[in-house]
C-alpha positions in Angstrom: 218.8 10.0 24.9 219.6 12.1 27.9 221.4 14.6 25.7 218.2 15.0 23.6 216.2 15.6 26.7 218.7 18.2 27.9 218.5 19.9 24.6 214.8 19.8 24.6 214.7 21.4 28.1 217.1 24.1 27.0 215.0 24.8 23.9 211.9 24.9 26.0 213.4 27.4 28.4 214.7 29.5 25.6 211.3 29.5 23.9 209.6 30.6 27.1 212.2 33.4 27.6 211.6 34.6 24.1 207.8 34.6 24.4 206.5 34.1 28.0 202.9 34.4 26.8 203.3 30.9 25.1 204.8 29.3 28.2 201.7 27.2 28.9 201.6 26.0 25.3 205.3 25.0 25.4 204.9 23.2 28.7 201.9 21.3 27.4 203.8 20.3 24.3 206.8 19.2 26.4 204.6 17.1 28.6 203.1 15.4 25.6 206.6 14.6 24.4 207.3 12.5 27.5 204.3 10.3 26.8 205.4 9.1 23.4 208.4 7.0 22.2 211.8 8.7 21.8 211.9 8.6 18.0 208.5 10.3 17.8 209.6 12.8 20.4 212.7 13.7 18.5 210.9 14.1 15.2 208.2 16.2 16.8 210.6 18.4 18.6 212.6 18.9 15.4 209.5 20.0 13.6 208.4 22.3 16.4 211.7 24.1 16.7 
């Protein structure tokens, strides 16, 4: 589980580096991930990336 979170954080940072104008969107998305269960979080993250 922690490894998934680490990967999610790395992906988030990379996405923000690639397109800083979307940083707010990525942060909002990431915040929403932490409010849902791990299975949903993983599937949503996979779709998003």
